[in-house]
C-alpha positions in Angstrom: -0.5 -19.4 -3.7 -2.4 -18.9 -0.7 -6.2 -18.5 -1.2 -6.5 -15.5 0.5 -3.6 -13.8 -1.5 -5.2 -15.2 -4.9 -8.5 -13.6 -3.9 -6.9 -10.5 -3.1 -4.9 -10.5 -6.6 -8.1 -11.6 -8.4 -9.7 -8.7 -6.8 -6.9 -6.1 -7.7 -6.8 -7.3 -11.5 -10.7 -7.4 -11.9 -10.7 -3.8 -10.4 -7.9 -2.6 -12.5 -9.5 -4.1 -15.6 -13.0 -2.8 -14.5 -11.3 1.0 -14.2 -9.9 0.8 -17.7 -6.5 -0.3 -17.2 -4.9 -3.1 -19.0 -3.8 -6.3 -17.5 -0.1 -6.9 -17.9 2.4 -9.5 -16.6 4.1 -6.4 -14.8 1.2 -5.1 -13.3 0.1 -8.6 -12.2 3.8 -9.3 -10.4 3.7 -5.9 -8.7 0.5 -6.4 -7.2 1.3 -10.0 -6.2 4.4 -8.9 -4.7 2.6 -6.1 -2.6 -0.3 -8.6 -1.6 2.0 -11.4 -0.7 4.1 -9.3 2.0 1.4 -6.5 2.9 4.0 -3.9 3.5 5.0 -0.5 2.5 7.4 -0.6 -0.4 9.6 2.2 -2.2 9.8 2.5 -5.9 13.4 1.1 -5.6 12.3 -1.9 -3.5 9.7 -2.9 -6.1 12.0 -2.4 -9.0 14.4 -4.9 -7.4 11.8 -7.4 -6.4 12.1 -10.8 -7.8 8.9 -10.6 -10.0 9.7 -7.2 -11.5 13.6 -6.8 -11.6 14.1 -8.6 -14.9 10.6 -7.4 -16.4 10.7 -3.8 -16.7 12.5 -0.8 -15.9 12.1 1.9 -13.3 10.0 4.2 -15.2 7.6 1.5 -16.0 7.3 0.5 -12.4 6.9 4.2 -11.7 4.0 4.8 -14.2 2.5 1.7 -13.2 2.3 2.5 -9.5 0.8 6.0 -10.5 -1.9 4.4 -12.2 -2.6 1.9 -9.8 -2.8 4.8 -7.1 -5.3 6.9 -9.4 -7.4 3.6 -9.6 -7.6 3.3 -5.7 -5.7 -0.2 -5.7 -2.6 1.1 -4.1 -2.3 4.2 -1.7 0.9 6.5 -1.6 2.2 7.0 2.0 4.2 10.1 2.8 5.9 9.0 6.1 6.7 12.8 7.1 8.5 13.7 3.9 10.6 10.6 3.4 10.7 8.9 0.1 6.9 7.9 -0.9 5.9 4.4 -0.1 3.3 2.5 -1.9 0.9 -0.2 0.0 -1.9 -2.4 -1.2 -5.5 -0.9 -0.5 -7.9 -3.6 0.1 -11.5 -2.3 0.9 -12.2 -2.0 4.6 -8.8 -2.5 5.6 -5.7 -0.1 6.6 -2.8 -0.3 8.4 -1.1 2.3 10.9 2.7 2.6 11.3 5.6 3.2 13.7 8.8 4.9 12.0 11.9 4.9 13.3 13.2 8.7 13.2 17.1 7.5 13.0 17.1 4.5 10.7 14.0 4.8 8.7 12.6 1.3 9.5 8.9 1.2 9.3 6.8 -1.4 11.0 3.1 -2.1 10.7 1.5 -1.4 14.3 -0.4 -4.6 15.5 -2.6 -2.8 17.8 -6.6 -2.5 17.1 -7.0 1.1 15.5 -8.3 3.4 18.0 -9.8 5.7 15.2 -12.2 3.5 13.3 -15.0 4.5 15.3 -14.3 8.0 14.7 -13.8 7.4 11.2 -17.4 6.0 11.1 -18.9 9.1 13.3 -17.0 11.3 10.7 -18.7 9.8 7.8 -22.2 9.8 9.5 -22.0 13.2 10.5 -20.3 14.9 7.3 -22.1 12.8 4.6 -18.6 12.1 3.2 -18.0 8.3 2.2 -14.9 6.5 1.4 -13.2 8.0 4.2 -9.9 6.4 5.0 -6.8 7.3 7.2 -3.4 6.1 8.2 -1.8 6.9 11.8 2.0 7.3 11.6 3.8 7.2 15.0 7.3 8.7 15.1 10.3 7.4 17.5 13.2 5.6 17.9 13.1 1.8 17.3 14.9 -0.5 19.8 17.8 -1.2 17.6 18.6 2.6 17.3 18.2 3.3 21.3 
């Protein structure tokens, strides 16, 4: 396993443990999948992933996702009322997305985020901390044109 992936996995597991979650093989496999591929996942996609498919049922994965969201290790994304998506949440990092309105394809935007400066200004002027955002751009992907 790549060192960066292992470091993130270690951070996530330690954070979960520090916040009261028991370490389980299912939790490790779910986090490993999300950290390795760094993309939004639906519940169904996670249930079918190689590491989880034979380990636990859909209800267990759903409960685990809820706990990980509550502990701040995973974020739940809405994508304009489509199925819920989940993404690994590493401190100081975020992604913005392109969403195809026809086929539902989701891509991570590869441009530098224009809102990071605004985010810092909002924290400085409001006194809020831990502010984060995700931008979602909607349109037709090249395959659907």
